[in-house]
C-alpha positions in Angstrom: -137.4 120.6 -39.4 -138.4 118.6 -42.4 -140.9 121.2 -43.4 -138.0 123.8 -43.4 -135.9 121.5 -45.6 -138.8 121.0 -48.0 -139.4 124.7 -48.2 -135.7 125.5 -48.9 -135.5 122.8 -51.4 -138.6 124.1 -53.2 -137.1 127.6 -53.3 -133.7 126.4 -54.6 -135.3 124.2 -57.3 -137.0 127.2 -58.7 -134.0 129.5 -58.6 -132.6 130.4 -62.0 -129.1 130.8 -60.6 -129.2 127.2 -59.3 -130.1 125.9 -62.7 -127.2 127.9 -64.2 -124.9 126.2 -61.7 -126.1 122.7 -62.7 -125.8 123.5 -66.4 -122.3 124.7 -65.8 -121.4 121.5 -64.0 -122.8 119.4 -66.7 -121.1 121.1 -69.7 -117.8 122.0 -68.2 -116.2 118.5 -68.4 -116.8 118.6 -72.2 -115.5 122.1 -72.6 -112.2 121.6 -70.8 -110.6 119.4 -73.5 -111.2 122.1 -76.1 -108.7 124.3 -74.3 -106.2 121.6 -73.5 -104.3 120.4 -76.7 -102.6 117.6 -74.7 -106.0 116.0 -74.4 -106.3 114.6 -77.9 -109.1 112.5 -79.2 -107.2 109.4 -78.2 -106.3 110.8 -74.7 -109.7 111.5 -73.3 -109.5 108.7 -70.7 -110.2 109.2 -67.1 -106.5 108.8 -66.3 -105.6 111.4 -68.9 -108.1 113.8 -67.4 -106.3 113.6 -64.0 -102.8 113.4 -65.5 -103.2 116.7 -67.4 -104.9 118.3 -64.3 -108.1 118.9 -66.2 -109.9 117.6 -63.1 -108.3 120.3 -61.0 -110.2 122.9 -63.1 -113.4 121.0 -62.7 -113.0 120.9 -58.9 -112.3 124.6 -59.0 -115.7 125.0 -60.7 -117.3 122.7 -58.1 -115.8 124.9 -55.3 -117.6 128.0 -56.6 -120.8 126.1 -57.3 -120.7 124.8 -53.7 -120.1 128.3 -52.5 -123.2 129.6 -54.3 -125.5 126.8 -53.4 -124.6 126.7 -49.7 -125.1 130.4 -49.3 -128.4 130.3 -51.1 -129.7 127.4 -49.0 -129.1 129.4 -45.9 -130.0 133.0 -46.8 -131.6 133.2 -50.2 -134.8 134.4 -48.6 -133.2 136.7 -46.0 -134.3 139.8 -47.8 -138.0 139.0 -47.6 -137.8 138.0 -43.9 -139.1 134.5 -44.5 -137.4 133.3 -41.3 -139.7 135.6 -39.3 -142.7 133.8 -40.7 -141.1 130.5 -39.7 -140.9 131.8 -36.1 -144.5 133.0 -36.2 -145.6 129.7 -37.5 -144.3 128.1 -34.3 -141.2 126.4 -35.6 -138.5 125.8 -33.0 -135.4 127.9 -33.4 -133.1 124.9 -33.3 -135.1 123.1 -36.0 -135.1 126.2 -38.2 -131.3 126.4 -38.0 -130.8 122.7 -38.5 -133.2 122.6 -41.4 -131.4 125.4 -43.2 -127.9 124.0 -42.4 -128.8 120.5 -43.5 -130.2 121.9 -46.8 -126.9 123.7 -47.3 -125.0 120.5 -46.8 -127.3 118.6 -49.0 -126.8 121.0 -51.9 -123.3 122.2 -51.2 -121.7 118.9 -50.2 -123.7 115.8 -51.2 -124.8 117.0 -54.6 -121.5 118.7 -55.4 -119.6 115.6 -54.5 -121.9 113.5 -56.7 -121.1 115.9 -59.5 -117.4 115.3 -58.9 -118.0 111.7 -60.0 -119.8 112.8 -63.1 -116.8 113.3 -65.5 -115.3 110.1 -64.2 -118.3 108.1 -65.1 -118.9 109.8 -68.4 -115.3 109.5 -69.7 -114.9 106.0 -68.5 -118.0 104.9 -70.3 -116.9 106.5 -73.5 -113.1 106.2 -73.5 -112.2 103.8 -70.6 -110.0 104.4 -67.6 -106.5 104.6 -69.2 -103.1 103.6 -67.8 -101.7 106.8 -66.2 -103.5 106.4 -62.8 -104.8 103.7 -60.5 -108.6 103.5 -60.4 -109.0 102.8 -56.7 -106.4 105.4 -55.8 -108.2 108.1 -57.7 -111.6 107.1 -56.3 -110.2 107.2 -52.8 -108.9 110.7 -53.4 -112.3 111.8 -54.7 -113.9 110.3 -51.7 -111.5 112.3 -49.4 -112.6 115.5 -51.1 -115.9 115.2 -49.1 -114.1 116.5 -46.0 -112.8 119.8 -47.5 -116.2 120.2 -49.1 -117.8 119.9 -45.6 -115.4 122.5 -44.3 -116.0 124.9 -47.2 -119.8 124.5 -46.9 -119.7 125.2 -43.1 -117.7 128.3 -43.7 -120.2 129.6 -46.2 -123.1 128.8 -43.9 -121.3 131.0 -41.3 -120.7 133.9 -43.7 -124.3 133.8 -45.1 -125.7 133.6 -41.6 -123.6 136.5 -40.3 -124.2 138.7 -43.3 -127.9 137.6 -43.6 -127.6 137.6 -47.3 -126.7 134.9 -49.9 -125.2 137.5 -52.3 -123.0 139.1 -49.6 -122.0 135.7 -48.3 -120.9 134.7 -51.9 -119.1 138.0 -52.4 -117.2 137.9 -49.1 -116.3 134.2 -49.5 -114.9 134.9 -52.9 -112.9 137.9 -51.7 -111.5 135.9 -48.8 -110.5 133.1 -51.3 -108.7 135.7 -53.5 -106.9 137.1 -50.4 -105.9 133.6 -49.2 -104.7 132.6 -52.7 -102.6 135.8 -52.8 -101.0 135.0 -49.4 -100.4 131.4 -50.5 -98.6 132.6 -53.6 -96.4 135.0 -51.7 -95.5 132.3 -49.2 -94.7 129.9 -52.0 -92.6 132.5 -53.8 -90.7 133.9 -50.8 -90.4 131.0 -48.5 -91.1 128.0 -50.7 -93.9 127.0 -48.4 -96.8 125.1 -49.9 -100.3 125.9 -48.5 -102.3 122.7 -48.5 -104.2 122.1 -45.3 -104.6 125.7 -44.3 -107.3 126.4 -47.0 -110.2 124.2 -47.9 -109.8 124.8 -51.6 -106.0 124.0 -51.7 -106.7 120.9 -49.6 -109.3 119.7 -52.1 -107.2 120.5 -55.2 -104.2 118.8 -53.7 -106.2 115.6 -53.0 -107.3 115.2 -56.7 -103.9 116.1 -58.1 -101.6 113.0 -58.3 -98.1 114.2 -57.6 -95.1 111.8 -58.0 -94.8 110.1 -61.4 -92.5 107.9 -63.4 -92.1 107.0 -67.0 -92.7 103.3 -67.9 -92.8 101.5 -71.2 -96.0 99.6 -71.9 -96.4 97.7 -75.2 -93.5 99.6 -76.6 -95.0 103.0 -75.7 -93.6 105.4 -73.0 -96.3 106.3 -70.5 -96.2 108.6 -67.5 -97.7 106.7 -64.6 -98.8 108.8 -61.5 -98.7 107.7 -57.9 -102.2 108.1 -56.6 -101.6 106.7 -53.1 -102.4 109.0 -50.1 -100.3 108.9 -47.0 -101.9 108.0 -43.7 -100.7 111.3 -42.3 -102.3 113.4 -45.0 -105.5 111.4 -44.8 -105.9 111.8 -41.0 -104.9 115.5 -41.1 -107.5 116.2 -43.8 -110.3 114.5 -41.9 -109.4 116.0 -38.5 -108.8 119.6 -39.6 -111.8 119.6 -41.9 -114.3 118.3 -39.4 -112.8 120.4 -36.5 -113.1 123.6 -38.5 -116.5 122.7 -39.8 -117.7 122.2 -36.3 -116.3 125.6 -35.2 -118.0 127.3 -38.1 -121.3 125.7 -37.4 -121.2 126.5 -33.7 -120.4 130.2 -34.5 -123.2 130.3 -37.0 -125.6 128.8 -34.5 -124.5 131.2 -31.7 -125.3 134.1 -34.1 -128.6 132.6 -35.1 -129.7 132.2 -31.5 -129.3 135.9 -30.7 -130.9 137.1 -33.9 -134.3 138.0 -32.4 -132.6 140.2 -29.9 -131.1 142.6 -32.5 
């Protein structure tokens, strides 16, 4: 299994698309303020980044990057039938699946979650935290985004495995996201129903978007302070729904993988 993981990691490290993904994640936090006038030179604190929803856009980028990396980790070599050579080399079917799946979770969940901390660390080192949000409340919300990321990655593993193509997996996942976003917009418009837990992306974006706020006067200056606390109900639902769906997606992907040699 570890040989499979090393092989997939070697392939991903030498993929130009993967490098473009990383460059995008590195430069995006510095590009966002250029298009948000409310983030002036004195407002580039971590709190301001969350208060103006600049972090929402960055997590939207993380979603697409996770989509690309997880699909590539599972099926980037599907066209050249590398998996057949893995079978011929005597690798166990379960180990091949677990190796590819773990690689997908390493790149699509662990690395992407670490990148979610990147703008927080950079902007706090340069500008400080700020007063609009609570540090530990925000860090807890970012930690909770691990669970939607696991769910999103597992779904992409399923699609890439079923379609046997990283490109097709990425395209179909994107199309389904657009369809889901359209349905969510219609439900919001017609029935005033917010879609949060139903989609991995909306769940993740909701978690890093502080909602309730109040204006307070600090040192003679009016500041909008956001409530970053998460309710126990939302925390528990996010964990249970994310892990349950992730398990379903993984089991379906494994079931398809087991019958592959009988096609």
